[in-house]
N, C-alpha and C positions, 0 to 999 in steps of 0.2 A: 603796725600792731604787732604787739609781741604777745606771745604766748597760745596755751592750745585754743583754737577759734570753738565757739560751741557750736556754730555747724558748718560744713564744709561739701559743698554742692562740683564733684570731679567728672567732670568731662561727661556732663550729663547729654543723652540723645533721646528724642521722642520723637518720630514717622509720623504721619498721617496720611496711608496711599503711599506716593510717593513723594509727598511733602516731608521736608526735615524742620518741624518745628521749633527743635532745639535742638542744637546741630554743634556736641563737643563743649556746652559750656560750664567754666571753673568759676564761683565765687565761694565765698566763705562769710562771714558775719562773729563778729567777739563780744565777749559778753558788756551790754549799757551802751552797744553802738547801734546806729540807725543805719541800715543800708537802703538805698533806691534804690530797685531794681526800674528803669526808663526806657520805652521804647513807644513807636510806634503801634497803632493796635495793629495785632499778626506779629510783631516782631520776638514771641515767643514769650515775653517774661511773665505770661498767667499759667497758661503751660508749666514754665521751671517751677514757679513757684505749686502750681498743682500737683507735682511730684514729689515736693518735699511733705508737703501735705495730707499726701496719700488720695487724696480724688482722684488722679492719673498712675497708670504706673508706665515707670520709666523701662525704654527700650534694653537702655546699654548706662554705666555711669556708676556714681559711688556716694553715697550718702555716709555723713559721719559725722557723730554728735560726740563731742566733747572727746574726741582722735577716736574713736570707735565705731567699727560700723554698725551703722545702724538698718535694718530690714525692716523696710515701711512700704508695706502693697496694700494700705486703707486708711483712712481717716482716724481707727481705734489704733493701729500701728503707731501714729508719728503721736497722739496723744499720749502716748504708752513712755514717748521720749519729751515727755513736755512741750509740743510744736502744738500751739493752737493758731486757729486763723479768724481773722475779724474780717469777715465778707462787707464787699461796697452795701448788701443788701441786713445785714447787722443780724438774720436771723432770729428777729425777735418778735414773740406774742404779744403784738397791738394791745391784745384785751388784759390783759394781765401786766402787775407792777414789778418793782425792780424788782426784786427779791422772789417771786414767782419766776421771772425769766431767770435772773440769776442762779435757780436751780430747776431750770426745767431739765426733766430725762434726768435728774441727779437728787431727789428730794430728801430732804432730810426726816426722817417719820422718829416719833417717839417709842420706846420699849414699846408700847401696847400697840404700836402699828399703825397708827395715826399718824397723819402728817406735822411736822413740829411746825407753825406758822411762825409761830414767837424766835424760834432757835434761827429759821429762814432770815427773818428780819433782823435780829441782834448781829446775822455773822455779814450783812449783807449792809448795815451800819457800819460796820466796822471797818470792812474793806474798804467800801466806796470814801468813809470819810478819810481812809488813807490816801487816798488818791486822786479826792475831788470832793475838799472839804466843806466847798460851799453848794453841796447836792443836799437839797431838804425833800425832794418830790417823791417820798418812799410809797406813798398809798395813791398817789399817781396812775393809771394803765400807761404803758408806754406810750400809745398813740396821741396824748396828751402834752408828751413830753419833747423839750425842741431836737434839734439832728446831733448838738454837742452833747447834751444830756443820755438820748440813747447810744450813742457812739461809748460816752462812759460808761452806761450798763453792763456793754459789750464786752468792755477791756475789761473791766471790771470782773466780769463771769472769767474770763481766762484767766485773770492771775488769783482770782480763787482757790480756782483748782489746778496751781501749779504750775504756770504758762513757763517756759525759760526762754523761749523763741515764738516770738507771736509774726503772726505774718500779717501786714494790714494792707487793705484793699483800699486806695486813695481816700485815705478818708476823713478827709477834710472835702474829699466834692461836695457841692450844691449848700456847702454851709458858709452863713456871712463871715464877717472879718472876727465881730466878739466867738462867735463860736468855732471858729477855726484858732482864734487865742486858745480857747477851753482844749482843744484835742491836743494845741502842740505844749501846753504843762502836761497833760496828763505824759506826753511819750516824752517827755523832759523826766518827769517821775519815773517811769518805767524804766529808762533809764540808768537813773539814780539805785535803783533796787538790784541792775546787775542785767534786765533783762533785755536781750537782744532781737532790734526787730526787721526784717526786711519791709520794705515800702513799698507798696508796688503803684505807680505813678506815672504820668506824663503831665504834669505842670511842673516845669522846672522851678516855677518862682515858692514852692511848695519842698520842692527837694533841695534846694538852696537852705531855705526855713529849719528843716527840718532831718535834714541828713547830717551824715558825717562823710559819707562815701557814696560814692555811686554809680553803679554798674549798667552799662548802656547796652542794649540789645538792638539787631536790625536784620531783620529776616532769619531769624533762628539763631544769627552766631550772635555772640562778645563780642562787641565792639571795643571796651576796655572798661578798668577801674578807676578810680579817681579820687582823690582826697576834693571834697568840696570847697573847701575852703580856698581851694589853690584852681578852682574851676570856675569860669565867668557862665552868667547863663547864656552867654553866646556862644564856648565851648562848648556847653552842653546839648547845646542848639544843633552846631553842627556836626557832632558827634552821632546822632540822632538821626539826621538829617544824609549826611553825607558818609554816616558809615567807617569814620576812620578817626584815632585820639589825635587830636592837635600837638603840633611839633613840640610846643613848649611843655606839651606833658607826657612825651610818648617818651622820653629817658628815664 
């Protein structure tokens, strides 16, 4: 990849007690790119991403956004840099519809101070129509939506509030084939809009299907970053299990 990355994580470090959860890890992400962050549970991938999202403060290291050093100490700081996180739980209010979830905590109000339900629904239809044209269930509480539809609400919320960098935590976990395809189409649309995505996962098949590059971690360290098109599933599995780059990818 050429040009200035959307975000660079340089020599990131985090320890809990005497355990180095993230040990001098450097990765980057470019506009319109999906970078998979892979590893077993405890590899450090979630801690690394939580430092970018502001959920955990780093002990050392640098975060650069568009080539400029970013000061991220909490999730609000991250949002100021247009970084949004789509957690596996999606953080949706089950009893509310798509529009109410999209604007939850950031509601639009009329000149008289009342909730502007009509405007919020219109904005929701516009953004979701762009990302998921087949979505129709705008008045249904999200508890009644499928997993893929719930994902589309959460992603639309992030994009509406101007996310440029998305952190997605296992977005296809527990989804069926059709739902997974729907999320893949969503990710493809986000890429076309120049949004960069860090995708936390341990499903090698999904990483091969959705990602451009993969950064593999083991025991808090970065094993390496590879172009997904050049790495087989066996290559990625070997990196996760053995903690070293395959020889033909190490050059």
